[in-house]
C-alpha positions, 0 to 999 in steps of 0.5 A: 658557394654556387647555387642553381635555380630555375625560373619561368617568364610568361608574356602576352603582347598586343601588336600594333599601336592599339587602344583605338589609335588609327593603325594603317599600312598602305602599299603599291605593287607594280607590274614591270615590262619584264614581267617582274613585280615591284613592291612600294611600301614605306616599311622601315628595315631596322634589322627585323627582316621586314624587307625579306618577309614582305617580299615573301608575302608578295611573292606568295600572293602572286605565285612568283619567286623571290628573285622576281620581286623588287622591294622599294622602301624607306623613300617617301618620294616613292612609297606610300605610308606604312606606319612606323617600324614599332609595336611589332606591327610590320609583319601583320599590318603591312604584310596584310597591306602588301598581300591585299595590294598584290591581289589588287594588281592581279585583278587588274591583270585578269581584267586586261587578259579578259579583254585580250581573250574577249571573255566576260568573267575575268574573276574566273581567270587563274594567276599562278606561277608567273602566268595568267591562264585562260578560264576555259582553256588551261593550255592557253596562257600569258606570262606576266611579261606578255600581260605587261605588254598588253598595257601599252606604255602604261604600267599596271599597278595595284594599291590598297591598305590595311587597318588593324582592328582596335578600339579604345578602352572604356574609361568607366568599365575597362572594356574594349578591344585594345589590340589585335592580334596578341602573341604569346611566349614563355622563357625558361632560365637556369642560373648559377649564383655565386653567393660570395661574389653575387655573380650571376651566370645563365647556364641554360635558356629556352624560349617557346614563341607563338608566331602565328605562321612561320613565314621565315623560320630563320629570321624568327630564330634570329629575332629570338636570339637577339631578343634574348640577348637584349632581355639578358642585358636588361635583367643583369647589366644595362643601367643608364644611372639617371640622376637629376635628368643626367645619364651617368652611364652614357658610353659603352665603357660604363653602360654594359651590354652582354657580349658573346661570352655572356649569352649562352645558347638559346633553345628556340621553340617556334609555336605555329598557331595561324592567325586567321586575320593575318597574312598567311597566318603570320604575326610579328614578334619583334618586341615580345621575344625580349619581354619574358627574359627578365622575369624568368631570370629574377624567378631563377635567382629567387629559386637559387638563393631565396631572394626576391629582387624587385628592381633591375638590373640585378648587378652583383653588388645589389644581389650581395646586399639583398643576400646579406639582408636576408641572412641578417633577418634570419 
């Protein structure tokens, strides 16, 4: 017999290292002689879209197109340390560092332009759209290439860093501010359970994810799809089968992961609630999109067959044993 059930899984997730651990990102931005801008940052690209998002943040800060931004990363000879690609921290932490560094470069550009125009208040100079505008004559401006030439043989650079706000929890009271910011999501899952075989099929899935501000909606949707597939494998298939320190399932012939046939279309809902301390309001969602899947699946199984599974993965054999045990107990 096939039975259907629905379940929800709600999560909140604190991004960054947390609990008072120093969480610092650094960046350097350089104005090239052709007027383009190079961003040097140690952020590692592991498929989460860091290169694209951080380039977008730099482009937005300086009023340039993406084609005018060169991004250099993963080279410790050239790039300042931006921390690890972990804890869903790069968009928030390193994004803030890149934004602040781009602003530092623009301050240097304003100072140089002020000297050229012989004006005193450099802070009143506007930088926008690849141009630096005279503070009292908007018809007078310099393109970035002209500003670069004013620097002579040297290159204008900006450097800055960002440190996440976090404090260690008090061991006695449990009080503190271990993470900032937090992100939130909810998964809704519908399953079909075959009570004769124990097979579980996901028939419908939806995810609503808080992103702060969607800097790149396509990348967000891709992250949600990937997180859903990983969470599904975590819930129903993936088991290293560790026994006395040895992995029995140590290859893909016996360590099963979802294929395209196992993963249904995910309905993706992007929730924008800009974070005031974030670069343009954006928060990282790398790991959060995985976390709510398994709880939602287990709740849906319970709704379908009345069995509360407390271990994962919920493989057909385990579920059949649990169903038979419940039937035996009446």
